[in-house]
mmCIF file as Biopython writes it, N, C-alpha, C and O atoms, coordinates in Angstrom:
data_model
#
loop_
_atom_site.group_PDB
_atom_site.id
_atom_site.type_symbol
_atom_site.label_atom_id
_atom_site.label_alt_id
_atom_site.label_comp_id
_atom_site.label_asym_id
_atom_site.label_entity_id
_atom_site.label_seq_id
_atom_site.pdbx_PDB_ins_code
_atom_site.Cartn_x
_atom_site.Cartn_y
_atom_site.Cartn_z
_atom_site.occupancy
_atom_site.B_iso_or_equiv
_atom_site.auth_seq_id
_atom_site.auth_asym_id
_atom_site.pdbx_PDB_model_num
ATOM 1   N N  . MET A ? 1  ? 254.295 148.241 104.009 1.0 0.0 1  A 1 
ATOM 2   C CA . MET A ? 1  ? 253.961 149.321 103.991 1.0 0.0 1  A 1 
ATOM 3   C C  . MET A ? 1  ? 252.918 150.001 104.729 1.0 0.0 1  A 1 
ATOM 4   O O  . MET A ? 1  ? 251.827 150.505 104.460 1.0 0.0 1  A 1 
ATOM 5   N N  . THR A ? 2  ? 253.930 149.769 106.165 1.0 0.0 2  A 1 
ATOM 6   C CA . THR A ? 2  ? 252.014 150.709 106.860 1.0 0.0 2  A 1 
ATOM 7   C C  . THR A ? 2  ? 252.637 152.167 107.204 1.0 0.0 2  A 1 
ATOM 8   O O  . THR A ? 2  ? 253.769 152.295 107.671 1.0 0.0 2  A 1 
ATOM 9   N N  . VAL A ? 3  ? 251.822 153.184 106.939 1.0 0.0 3  A 1 
ATOM 10  C CA . VAL A ? 3  ? 252.873 154.314 107.417 1.0 0.0 3  A 1 
ATOM 11  C C  . VAL A ? 3  ? 252.738 155.326 108.536 1.0 0.0 3  A 1 
ATOM 12  O O  . VAL A ? 3  ? 251.947 156.264 108.436 1.0 0.0 3  A 1 
ATOM 13  N N  . ALA A ? 4  ? 253.357 155.177 109.397 1.0 0.0 4  A 1 
ATOM 14  C CA . ALA A ? 4  ? 253.330 155.704 111.385 1.0 0.0 4  A 1 
ATOM 15  C C  . ALA A ? 4  ? 252.717 157.409 110.695 1.0 0.0 4  A 1 
ATOM 16  O O  . ALA A ? 4  ? 253.118 158.274 109.915 1.0 0.0 4  A 1 
ATOM 17  N N  . GLU A ? 5  ? 251.176 157.059 111.844 1.0 0.0 5  A 1 
ATOM 18  C CA . GLU A ? 5  ? 250.558 158.974 111.750 1.0 0.0 5  A 1 
ATOM 19  C C  . GLU A ? 5  ? 251.714 159.961 112.191 1.0 0.0 5  A 1 
ATOM 20  O O  . GLU A ? 5  ? 252.837 159.843 112.679 1.0 0.0 5  A 1 
ATOM 21  N N  . PRO A ? 6  ? 251.064 160.771 111.868 1.0 0.0 6  A 1 
ATOM 22  C CA . PRO A ? 6  ? 251.758 161.856 113.387 1.0 0.0 6  A 1 
ATOM 23  C C  . PRO A ? 6  ? 251.531 161.892 114.681 1.0 0.0 6  A 1 
ATOM 24  O O  . PRO A ? 6  ? 250.583 161.140 114.908 1.0 0.0 6  A 1 
ATOM 25  N N  . PRO A ? 7  ? 251.944 162.417 115.710 1.0 0.0 7  A 1 
ATOM 26  C CA . PRO A ? 7  ? 251.268 162.387 116.853 1.0 0.0 7  A 1 
ATOM 27  C C  . PRO A ? 7  ? 250.837 163.246 116.862 1.0 0.0 7  A 1 
ATOM 28  O O  . PRO A ? 7  ? 251.274 164.049 116.038 1.0 0.0 7  A 1 
ATOM 29  N N  . PHE A ? 8  ? 249.601 163.748 117.843 1.0 0.0 8  A 1 
ATOM 30  C CA . PHE A ? 8  ? 248.854 165.125 117.914 1.0 0.0 8  A 1 
ATOM 31  C C  . PHE A ? 8  ? 249.612 165.946 119.056 1.0 0.0 8  A 1 
ATOM 32  O O  . PHE A ? 8  ? 249.238 167.098 119.274 1.0 0.0 8  A 1 
ATOM 33  N N  . VAL A ? 9  ? 250.476 165.493 119.661 1.0 0.0 9  A 1 
ATOM 34  C CA . VAL A ? 9  ? 250.994 166.472 119.808 1.0 0.0 9  A 1 
ATOM 35  C C  . VAL A ? 9  ? 252.788 166.580 119.672 1.0 0.0 9  A 1 
ATOM 36  O O  . VAL A ? 9  ? 253.430 165.538 119.803 1.0 0.0 9  A 1 
ATOM 37  N N  . PRO A ? 10 ? 253.267 167.451 119.497 1.0 0.0 10 A 1 
ATOM 38  C CA . PRO A ? 10 ? 255.161 167.179 119.236 1.0 0.0 10 A 1 
ATOM 39  C C  . PRO A ? 10 ? 255.631 166.638 119.814 1.0 0.0 10 A 1 
ATOM 40  O O  . PRO A ? 10 ? 255.051 166.647 120.900 1.0 0.0 10 A 1 
ATOM 41  N N  . ARG A ? 11 ? 256.336 166.138 119.829 1.0 0.0 11 A 1 
ATOM 42  C CA . ARG A ? 11 ? 257.443 165.396 121.061 1.0 0.0 11 A 1 
ATOM 43  C C  . ARG A ? 11 ? 257.866 166.026 121.546 1.0 0.0 11 A 1 
ATOM 44  O O  . ARG A ? 11 ? 257.824 165.832 122.761 1.0 0.0 11 A 1 
ATOM 45  N N  . GLU A ? 12 ? 258.605 167.264 121.073 1.0 0.0 12 A 1 
ATOM 46  C CA . GLU A ? 12 ? 259.073 168.467 121.840 1.0 0.0 12 A 1 
ATOM 47  C C  . GLU A ? 12 ? 258.438 168.779 123.057 1.0 0.0 12 A 1 
ATOM 48  O O  . GLU A ? 12 ? 258.910 168.649 124.186 1.0 0.0 12 A 1 
ATOM 49  N N  . LYS A ? 13 ? 256.742 169.427 122.561 1.0 0.0 13 A 1 
ATOM 50  C CA . LYS A ? 13 ? 256.271 170.176 123.764 1.0 0.0 13 A 1 
ATOM 51  C C  . LYS A ? 13 ? 255.762 168.873 124.305 1.0 0.0 13 A 1 
ATOM 52  O O  . LYS A ? 13 ? 254.869 169.412 124.958 1.0 0.0 13 A 1 
ATOM 53  N N  . LEU A ? 14 ? 255.570 167.373 124.614 1.0 0.0 14 A 1 
ATOM 54  C CA . LEU A ? 14 ? 255.569 166.794 125.170 1.0 0.0 14 A 1 
ATOM 55  C C  . LEU A ? 14 ? 257.284 166.325 126.343 1.0 0.0 14 A 1 
ATOM 56  O O  . LEU A ? 14 ? 257.355 166.025 127.535 1.0 0.0 14 A 1 
ATOM 57  N N  . PHE A ? 15 ? 257.664 166.377 125.972 1.0 0.0 15 A 1 
ATOM 58  C CA . PHE A ? 15 ? 259.343 166.650 127.130 1.0 0.0 15 A 1 
ATOM 59  C C  . PHE A ? 15 ? 258.771 168.209 127.555 1.0 0.0 15 A 1 
ATOM 60  O O  . PHE A ? 15 ? 257.959 168.058 128.468 1.0 0.0 15 A 1 
ATOM 61  N N  . GLU A ? 16 ? 258.884 169.289 127.289 1.0 0.0 16 A 1 
ATOM 62  C CA . GLU A ? 16 ? 258.703 169.519 128.046 1.0 0.0 16 A 1 
ATOM 63  C C  . GLU A ? 16 ? 257.281 169.891 128.977 1.0 0.0 16 A 1 
ATOM 64  O O  . GLU A ? 16 ? 257.570 170.323 130.093 1.0 0.0 16 A 1 
ATOM 65  N N  . LYS A ? 17 ? 255.930 169.800 128.721 1.0 0.0 17 A 1 
ATOM 66  C CA . LYS A ? 17 ? 255.367 169.878 129.867 1.0 0.0 17 A 1 
ATOM 67  C C  . LYS A ? 17 ? 256.065 168.692 130.583 1.0 0.0 17 A 1 
ATOM 68  O O  . LYS A ? 17 ? 256.882 169.248 131.317 1.0 0.0 17 A 1 
ATOM 69  N N  . GLN A ? 18 ? 256.203 167.052 130.798 1.0 0.0 18 A 1 
ATOM 70  C CA . GLN A ? 18 ? 256.703 165.883 131.198 1.0 0.0 18 A 1 
ATOM 71  C C  . GLN A ? 18 ? 257.520 167.134 131.575 1.0 0.0 18 A 1 
ATOM 72  O O  . GLN A ? 18 ? 256.850 168.097 131.949 1.0 0.0 18 A 1 
ATOM 73  N N  . LYS A ? 19 ? 258.480 167.235 131.548 1.0 0.0 19 A 1 
ATOM 74  C CA . LYS A ? 19 ? 260.087 167.782 132.490 1.0 0.0 19 A 1 
ATOM 75  C C  . LYS A ? 19 ? 258.885 168.654 133.515 1.0 0.0 19 A 1 
ATOM 76  O O  . LYS A ? 19 ? 258.351 168.262 134.553 1.0 0.0 19 A 1 
ATOM 77  N N  . TYR A ? 20 ? 258.756 169.634 132.961 1.0 0.0 20 A 1 
ATOM 78  C CA . TYR A ? 20 ? 257.304 170.739 134.445 1.0 0.0 20 A 1 
ATOM 79  C C  . TYR A ? 20 ? 256.846 170.162 135.260 1.0 0.0 20 A 1 
ATOM 80  O O  . TYR A ? 20 ? 257.080 170.341 136.455 1.0 0.0 20 A 1 
ATOM 81  N N  . PHE A ? 21 ? 255.828 169.056 134.629 1.0 0.0 21 A 1 
ATOM 82  C CA . PHE A ? 21 ? 254.734 168.813 135.463 1.0 0.0 21 A 1 
ATOM 83  C C  . PHE A ? 21 ? 256.375 167.771 136.661 1.0 0.0 21 A 1 
ATOM 84  O O  . PHE A ? 21 ? 256.014 168.102 137.790 1.0 0.0 21 A 1 
ATOM 85  N N  . GLN A ? 22 ? 257.001 167.347 136.765 1.0 0.0 22 A 1 
ATOM 86  C CA . GLN A ? 22 ? 258.090 167.438 137.414 1.0 0.0 22 A 1 
ATOM 87  C C  . GLN A ? 22 ? 259.144 167.289 138.159 1.0 0.0 22 A 1 
ATOM 88  O O  . GLN A ? 22 ? 259.860 166.375 138.569 1.0 0.0 22 A 1 
ATOM 89  N N  . SER A ? 23 ? 259.016 168.931 138.260 1.0 0.0 23 A 1 
ATOM 90  C CA . SER A ? 23 ? 260.247 169.994 138.545 1.0 0.0 23 A 1 
ATOM 91  C C  . SER A ? 23 ? 258.465 171.033 139.551 1.0 0.0 23 A 1 
ATOM 92  O O  . SER A ? 23 ? 258.462 172.240 139.791 1.0 0.0 23 A 1 
ATOM 93  N N  . ILE A ? 24 ? 257.369 170.131 139.865 1.0 0.0 24 A 1 
ATOM 94  C CA . ILE A ? 24 ? 257.469 171.444 140.844 1.0 0.0 24 A 1 
ATOM 95  C C  . ILE A ? 24 ? 256.519 170.034 142.066 1.0 0.0 24 A 1 
ATOM 96  O O  . ILE A ? 24 ? 256.030 168.916 141.904 1.0 0.0 24 A 1 
ATOM 97  N N  . GLN A ? 25 ? 256.699 170.955 143.154 1.0 0.0 25 A 1 
ATOM 98  C CA . GLN A ? 25 ? 257.158 169.773 144.336 1.0 0.0 25 A 1 
ATOM 99  C C  . GLN A ? 25 ? 255.948 170.236 144.809 1.0 0.0 25 A 1 
ATOM 100 O O  . GLN A ? 25 ? 256.049 170.696 145.946 1.0 0.0 25 A 1 
ATOM 101 N N  . LYS A ? 26 ? 255.084 170.268 144.442 1.0 0.0 26 A 1 
ATOM 102 C CA . LYS A ? 26 ? 253.750 169.980 145.224 1.0 0.0 26 A 1 
ATOM 103 C C  . LYS A ? 26 ? 253.510 168.518 145.434 1.0 0.0 26 A 1 
ATOM 104 O O  . LYS A ? 26 ? 254.398 167.666 145.426 1.0 0.0 26 A 1 
ATOM 105 N N  . HIS A ? 27 ? 251.337 168.150 145.754 1.0 0.0 27 A 1 
ATOM 106 C CA . HIS A ? 27 ? 251.512 166.458 145.847 1.0 0.0 27 A 1 
ATOM 107 C C  . HIS A ? 27 ? 251.426 166.077 143.808 1.0 0.0 27 A 1 
ATOM 108 O O  . HIS A ? 27 ? 251.019 166.750 142.862 1.0 0.0 27 A 1 
ATOM 109 N N  . THR A ? 28 ? 251.896 165.010 143.895 1.0 0.0 28 A 1 
ATOM 110 C CA . THR A ? 28 ? 251.233 164.507 142.335 1.0 0.0 28 A 1 
ATOM 111 C C  . THR A ? 28 ? 249.341 165.424 142.096 1.0 0.0 28 A 1 
ATOM 112 O O  . THR A ? 28 ? 249.138 166.435 141.423 1.0 0.0 28 A 1 
ATOM 113 N N  . TYR A ? 29 ? 248.494 164.780 142.736 1.0 0.0 29 A 1 
ATOM 114 C CA . TYR A ? 29 ? 247.028 164.677 142.518 1.0 0.0 29 A 1 
ATOM 115 C C  . TYR A ? 29 ? 246.500 166.588 142.264 1.0 0.0 29 A 1 
ATOM 116 O O  . TYR A ? 29 ? 245.486 167.205 141.935 1.0 0.0 29 A 1 
ATOM 117 N N  . LEU A ? 30 ? 247.902 166.890 142.661 1.0 0.0 30 A 1 
ATOM 118 C CA . LEU A ? 30 ? 246.948 169.475 143.121 1.0 0.0 30 A 1 
ATOM 119 C C  . LEU A ? 30 ? 248.302 169.010 142.010 1.0 0.0 30 A 1 
ATOM 120 O O  . LEU A ? 30 ? 249.206 168.843 142.829 1.0 0.0 30 A 1 
ATOM 121 N N  . LYS A ? 31 ? 248.817 168.766 140.846 1.0 0.0 31 A 1 
ATOM 122 C CA . LYS A ? 31 ? 249.823 169.719 139.475 1.0 0.0 31 A 1 
ATOM 123 C C  . LYS A ? 31 ? 248.963 170.574 138.699 1.0 0.0 31 A 1 
ATOM 124 O O  . LYS A ? 31 ? 249.151 171.768 138.464 1.0 0.0 31 A 1 
ATOM 125 N N  . GLY A ? 32 ? 247.515 169.488 138.133 1.0 0.0 32 A 1 
ATOM 126 C CA . GLY A ? 32 ? 246.891 169.748 137.298 1.0 0.0 32 A 1 
ATOM 127 C C  . GLY A ? 32 ? 246.395 171.138 137.098 1.0 0.0 32 A 1 
ATOM 128 O O  . GLY A ? 32 ? 246.028 171.583 138.185 1.0 0.0 32 A 1 
ATOM 129 N N  . ARG A ? 33 ? 246.282 171.771 136.386 1.0 0.0 33 A 1 
ATOM 130 C CA . ARG A ? 33 ? 245.061 173.444 136.495 1.0 0.0 33 A 1 
ATOM 131 C C  . ARG A ? 33 ? 243.864 173.325 136.916 1.0 0.0 33 A 1 
ATOM 132 O O  . ARG A ? 33 ? 243.269 174.288 137.399 1.0 0.0 33 A 1 
ATOM 133 N N  . PHE A ? 34 ? 243.110 171.667 136.755 1.0 0.0 34 A 1 
ATOM 134 C CA . PHE A ? 34 ? 241.651 171.766 137.262 1.0 0.0 34 A 1 
ATOM 135 C C  . PHE A ? 34 ? 241.993 170.943 138.634 1.0 0.0 34 A 1 
ATOM 136 O O  . PHE A ? 34 ? 241.226 171.024 139.594 1.0 0.0 34 A 1 
ATOM 137 N N  . ASP A ? 35 ? 243.285 170.075 138.684 1.0 0.0 35 A 1 
ATOM 138 C CA . ASP A ? 35 ? 242.741 168.469 139.895 1.0 0.0 35 A 1 
ATOM 139 C C  . ASP A ? 35 ? 242.993 169.828 140.933 1.0 0.0 35 A 1 
ATOM 140 O O  . ASP A ? 35 ? 244.213 169.845 141.095 1.0 0.0 35 A 1 
ATOM 141 N N  . ARG A ? 36 ? 242.461 170.833 141.613 1.0 0.0 36 A 1 
ATOM 142 C CA . ARG A ? 36 ? 242.766 171.196 142.650 1.0 0.0 36 A 1 
ATOM 143 C C  . ARG A ? 36 ? 240.521 170.783 143.036 1.0 0.0 36 A 1 
ATOM 144 O O  . ARG A ? 36 ? 239.964 170.249 143.994 1.0 0.0 36 A 1 
ATOM 145 N N  . ILE A ? 37 ? 239.951 171.407 141.677 1.0 0.0 37 A 1 
ATOM 146 C CA . ILE A ? 37 ? 238.584 171.441 142.051 1.0 0.0 37 A 1 
ATOM 147 C C  . ILE A ? 37 ? 238.567 169.605 141.658 1.0 0.0 37 A 1 
ATOM 148 O O  . ILE A ? 37 ? 238.375 168.914 142.659 1.0 0.0 37 A 1 
ATOM 149 N N  . THR A ? 38 ? 238.732 168.888 140.439 1.0 0.0 38 A 1 
ATOM 150 C CA . THR A ? 38 ? 237.933 167.473 140.721 1.0 0.0 38 A 1 
ATOM 151 C C  . THR A ? 38 ? 238.817 166.628 142.728 1.0 0.0 38 A 1 
ATOM 152 O O  . THR A ? 38 ? 238.491 165.784 143.563 1.0 0.0 38 A 1 
ATOM 153 N N  . SER A ? 39 ? 240.047 167.683 142.482 1.0 0.0 39 A 1 
ATOM 154 C CA . SER A ? 39 ? 240.715 166.469 144.192 1.0 0.0 39 A 1 
ATOM 155 C C  . SER A ? 39 ? 239.894 166.346 145.710 1.0 0.0 39 A 1 
ATOM 156 O O  . SER A ? 39 ? 239.695 165.448 146.528 1.0 0.0 39 A 1 
ATOM 157 N N  . VAL A ? 40 ? 239.520 167.900 145.566 1.0 0.0 40 A 1 
ATOM 158 C CA . VAL A ? 40 ? 239.042 168.222 146.786 1.0 0.0 40 A 1 
ATOM 159 C C  . VAL A ? 40 ? 238.351 168.807 147.067 1.0 0.0 40 A 1 
ATOM 160 O O  . VAL A ? 40 ? 237.887 168.659 148.197 1.0 0.0 40 A 1 
ATOM 161 N N  . ALA A ? 41 ? 237.518 170.555 145.598 1.0 0.0 41 A 1 
ATOM 162 C CA . ALA A ? 41 ? 236.286 170.590 145.856 1.0 0.0 41 A 1 
ATOM 163 C C  . ALA A ? 41 ? 235.386 169.625 145.834 1.0 0.0 41 A 1 
ATOM 164 O O  . ALA A ? 41 ? 234.685 169.527 146.841 1.0 0.0 41 A 1 
ATOM 165 N N  . ILE A ? 42 ? 235.124 168.515 144.529 1.0 0.0 42 A 1 
ATOM 166 C CA . ILE A ? 42 ? 233.907 167.800 144.874 1.0 0.0 42 A 1 
ATOM 167 C C  . ILE A ? 42 ? 234.582 166.875 145.843 1.0 0.0 42 A 1 
ATOM 168 O O  . ILE A ? 42 ? 233.574 166.168 145.877 1.0 0.0 42 A 1 
ATOM 169 N N  . PRO A ? 43 ? 235.290 166.339 146.551 1.0 0.0 43 A 1 
ATOM 170 C CA . PRO A ? 43 ? 235.069 165.806 147.728 1.0 0.0 43 A 1 
ATOM 171 C C  . PRO A ? 43 ? 234.351 166.223 148.299 1.0 0.0 43 A 1 
ATOM 172 O O  . PRO A ? 43 ? 233.250 165.703 148.478 1.0 0.0 43 A 1 
ATOM 173 N N  . GLY A ? 44 ? 234.878 167.779 148.996 1.0 0.0 44 A 1 
ATOM 174 C CA . GLY A ? 44 ? 234.381 168.441 150.084 1.0 0.0 44 A 1 
ATOM 175 C C  . GLY A ? 44 ? 233.377 168.945 150.289 1.0 0.0 44 A 1 
ATOM 176 O O  . GLY A ? 44 ? 233.015 169.370 151.386 1.0 0.0 44 A 1 
ATOM 177 N N  . ALA A ? 45 ? 232.404 169.003 148.677 1.0 0.0 45 A 1 
ATOM 178 C CA . ALA A ? 45 ? 230.969 169.445 148.347 1.0 0.0 45 A 1 
ATOM 179 C C  . ALA A ? 45 ? 229.890 167.559 148.921 1.0 0.0 45 A 1 
ATOM 180 O O  . ALA A ? 45 ? 228.752 167.475 149.384 1.0 0.0 45 A 1 
ATOM 181 N N  . LEU A ? 46 ? 230.796 166.529 148.635 1.0 0.0 46 A 1 
ATOM 182 C CA . LEU A ? 46 ? 229.868 165.453 148.301 1.0 0.0 46 A 1 
ATOM 183 C C  . LEU A ? 46 ? 229.436 164.518 149.994 1.0 0.0 46 A 1 
ATOM 184 O O  . LEU A ? 46 ? 228.577 163.690 150.296 1.0 0.0 46 A 1 
ATOM 185 N N  . ALA A ? 47 ? 230.981 165.471 151.040 1.0 0.0 47 A 1 
ATOM 186 C CA . ALA A ? 47 ? 231.291 164.585 152.089 1.0 0.0 47 A 1 
ATOM 187 C C  . ALA A ? 47 ? 229.644 166.126 152.980 1.0 0.0 47 A 1 
ATOM 188 O O  . ALA A ? 47 ? 228.650 165.950 153.685 1.0 0.0 47 A 1 
ATOM 189 N N  . ALA A ? 48 ? 230.230 167.262 152.407 1.0 0.0 48 A 1 
ATOM 190 C CA . ALA A ? 48 ? 229.339 167.987 153.056 1.0 0.0 48 A 1 
ATOM 191 C C  . ALA A ? 48 ? 227.566 167.979 152.510 1.0 0.0 48 A 1 
ATOM 192 O O  . ALA A ? 48 ? 226.530 168.031 153.172 1.0 0.0 48 A 1 
ATOM 193 N N  . SER A ? 49 ? 227.654 167.948 151.976 1.0 0.0 49 A 1 
ATOM 194 C CA . SER A ? 49 ? 226.167 167.571 151.714 1.0 0.0 49 A 1 
ATOM 195 C C  . SER A ? 49 ? 225.211 166.076 152.211 1.0 0.0 49 A 1 
ATOM 196 O O  . SER A ? 49 ? 224.031 166.055 152.560 1.0 0.0 49 A 1 
ATOM 197 N N  . CYS A ? 50 ? 226.402 164.629 152.071 1.0 0.0 50 A 1 
ATOM 198 C CA . CYS A ? 50 ? 226.099 163.338 152.994 1.0 0.0 50 A 1 
ATOM 199 C C  . CYS A ? 50 ? 226.253 164.367 154.422 1.0 0.0 50 A 1 
ATOM 200 O O  . CYS A ? 50 ? 225.236 164.206 155.096 1.0 0.0 50 A 1 
ATOM 201 N N  . LEU A ? 51 ? 226.853 164.997 154.838 1.0 0.0 51 A 1 
ATOM 202 C CA . LEU A ? 51 ? 226.597 165.135 156.428 1.0 0.0 51 A 1 
ATOM 203 C C  . LEU A ? 51 ? 225.498 166.081 156.743 1.0 0.0 51 A 1 
ATOM 204 O O  . LEU A ? 51 ? 225.445 166.169 157.970 1.0 0.0 51 A 1 
ATOM 205 N N  . PHE A ? 52 ? 224.639 166.792 156.209 1.0 0.0 52 A 1 
ATOM 206 C CA . PHE A ? 52 ? 224.099 167.570 156.279 1.0 0.0 52 A 1 
ATOM 207 C C  . PHE A ? 52 ? 222.082 166.799 156.147 1.0 0.0 52 A 1 
ATOM 208 O O  . PHE A ? 52 ? 221.234 166.898 157.033 1.0 0.0 52 A 1 
ATOM 209 N N  . MET A ? 53 ? 221.901 166.094 154.723 1.0 0.0 53 A 1 
ATOM 210 C CA . MET A ? 53 ? 221.722 165.071 154.620 1.0 0.0 53 A 1 
ATOM 211 C C  . MET A ? 53 ? 221.534 164.335 156.497 1.0 0.0 53 A 1 
ATOM 212 O O  . MET A ? 53 ? 220.517 163.805 156.942 1.0 0.0 53 A 1 
ATOM 213 N N  . ILE A ? 54 ? 222.339 164.468 156.953 1.0 0.0 54 A 1 
ATOM 214 C CA . ILE A ? 54 ? 222.511 162.702 158.530 1.0 0.0 54 A 1 
ATOM 215 C C  . ILE A ? 54 ? 221.742 163.911 158.946 1.0 0.0 54 A 1 
ATOM 216 O O  . ILE A ? 54 ? 220.538 164.106 159.107 1.0 0.0 54 A 1 
ATOM 217 N N  . VAL A ? 55 ? 222.746 164.627 159.065 1.0 0.0 55 A 1 
ATOM 218 C CA . VAL A ? 55 ? 221.307 165.841 160.267 1.0 0.0 55 A 1 
ATOM 219 C C  . VAL A ? 55 ? 219.982 166.020 160.585 1.0 0.0 55 A 1 
ATOM 220 O O  . VAL A ? 55 ? 219.335 165.822 161.614 1.0 0.0 55 A 1 
ATOM 221 N N  . SER A ? 56 ? 219.561 166.668 158.879 1.0 0.0 56 A 1 
ATOM 222 C CA . SER A ? 56 ? 218.894 166.628 158.916 1.0 0.0 56 A 1 
ATOM 223 C C  . SER A ? 56 ? 217.486 165.439 158.936 1.0 0.0 56 A 1 
ATOM 224 O O  . SER A ? 56 ? 216.268 165.589 159.035 1.0 0.0 56 A 1 
ATOM 225 N N  . THR A ? 57 ? 218.489 164.108 158.772 1.0 0.0 57 A 1 
ATOM 226 C CA . THR A ? 57 ? 217.149 163.620 158.717 1.0 0.0 57 A 1 
ATOM 227 C C  . THR A ? 57 ? 217.437 162.744 159.918 1.0 0.0 57 A 1 
ATOM 228 O O  . THR A ? 57 ? 217.364 161.534 159.700 1.0 0.0 57 A 1 
ATOM 229 N N  . SER A ? 58 ? 217.789 163.175 161.298 1.0 0.0 58 A 1 
ATOM 230 C CA . SER A ? 58 ? 218.391 162.988 162.209 1.0 0.0 58 A 1 
ATOM 231 C C  . SER A ? 58 ? 217.557 163.593 163.032 1.0 0.0 58 A 1 
ATOM 232 O O  . SER A ? 58 ? 216.881 162.985 163.862 1.0 0.0 58 A 1 
ATOM 233 N N  . THR A ? 59 ? 217.533 165.356 162.792 1.0 0.0 59 A 1 
ATOM 234 C CA . THR A ? 59 ? 216.407 165.619 163.335 1.0 0.0 59 A 1 
ATOM 235 C C  . THR A ? 59 ? 214.755 166.262 162.912 1.0 0.0 59 A 1 
ATOM 236 O O  . THR A ? 59 ? 213.992 167.135 163.326 1.0 0.0 59 A 1 
ATOM 237 N N  . VAL A ? 60 ? 214.795 165.006 161.613 1.0 0.0 60 A 1 
ATOM 238 C CA . VAL A ? 60 ? 213.705 164.960 161.409 1.0 0.0 60 A 1 
ATOM 239 C C  . VAL A ? 60 ? 212.541 163.571 162.763 1.0 0.0 60 A 1 
ATOM 240 O O  . VAL A ? 60 ? 211.613 163.523 163.570 1.0 0.0 60 A 1 
ATOM 241 N N  . ILE A ? 61 ? 213.625 162.746 162.047 1.0 0.0 61 A 1 
ATOM 242 C CA . ILE A ? 61 ? 213.225 161.334 162.562 1.0 0.0 61 A 1 
ATOM 243 C C  . ILE A ? 61 ? 212.984 161.619 164.451 1.0 0.0 61 A 1 
ATOM 244 O O  . ILE A ? 61 ? 211.931 161.436 165.061 1.0 0.0 61 A 1 
ATOM 245 N N  . HIS A ? 62 ? 214.075 162.017 164.934 1.0 0.0 62 A 1 
ATOM 246 C CA . HIS A ? 62 ? 214.264 162.905 167.091 1.0 0.0 62 A 1 
ATOM 247 C C  . HIS A ? 62 ? 212.881 163.329 167.061 1.0 0.0 62 A 1 
ATOM 248 O O  . HIS A ? 62 ? 212.072 162.719 167.761 1.0 0.0 62 A 1 
ATOM 249 N N  . SER A ? 63 ? 212.273 164.911 165.881 1.0 0.0 63 A 1 
ATOM 250 C CA . SER A ? 63 ? 210.655 165.332 166.883 1.0 0.0 63 A 1 
ATOM 251 C C  . SER A ? 63 ? 210.083 164.741 165.835 1.0 0.0 63 A 1 
ATOM 252 O O  . SER A ? 63 ? 209.284 165.516 165.308 1.0 0.0 63 A 1 
ATOM 253 N N  . LEU A ? 64 ? 210.165 163.305 165.097 1.0 0.0 64 A 1 
ATOM 254 C CA . LEU A ? 64 ? 208.942 162.385 165.365 1.0 0.0 64 A 1 
ATOM 255 C C  . LEU A ? 64 ? 208.473 162.275 166.760 1.0 0.0 64 A 1 
ATOM 256 O O  . LEU A ? 64 ? 207.503 162.486 167.488 1.0 0.0 64 A 1 
ATOM 257 N N  . TRP A ? 65 ? 209.914 161.747 166.735 1.0 0.0 65 A 1 
ATOM 258 C CA . TRP A ? 65 ? 210.087 160.657 168.118 1.0 0.0 65 A 1 
ATOM 259 C C  . TRP A ? 65 ? 209.689 160.944 169.825 1.0 0.0 65 A 1 
ATOM 260 O O  . TRP A ? 65 ? 209.308 160.298 170.801 1.0 0.0 65 A 1 
ATOM 261 N N  . ILE A ? 66 ? 210.230 163.039 169.280 1.0 0.0 66 A 1 
ATOM 262 C CA . ILE A ? 66 ? 209.896 163.341 170.590 1.0 0.0 66 A 1 
ATOM 263 C C  . ILE A ? 66 ? 207.856 163.831 170.774 1.0 0.0 66 A 1 
ATOM 264 O O  . ILE A ? 66 ? 207.443 163.944 171.928 1.0 0.0 66 A 1 
ATOM 265 N N  . PHE A ? 67 ? 207.022 164.018 169.806 1.0 0.0 67 A 1 
ATOM 266 C CA . PHE A ? 67 ? 205.365 164.251 169.913 1.0 0.0 67 A 1 
ATOM 267 C C  . PHE A ? 67 ? 205.720 162.437 169.429 1.0 0.0 67 A 1 
ATOM 268 O O  . PHE A ? 67 ? 204.789 161.652 169.250 1.0 0.0 67 A 1 
#
């Protein structure tokens, strides 16, 4: 005698969202609202900061070698 819980989101609403996302002709990782931030901007910022640290460290090491 178990009573099933009602779903958090109505099934019809879930099917509407599913149809919407399947109809979008974009890459899968750019379909959501904040997916551009998480898939593009954050990795780009990490790469830029890594390159900045590598370049700044190599210039410090190079300047120490000169003296």
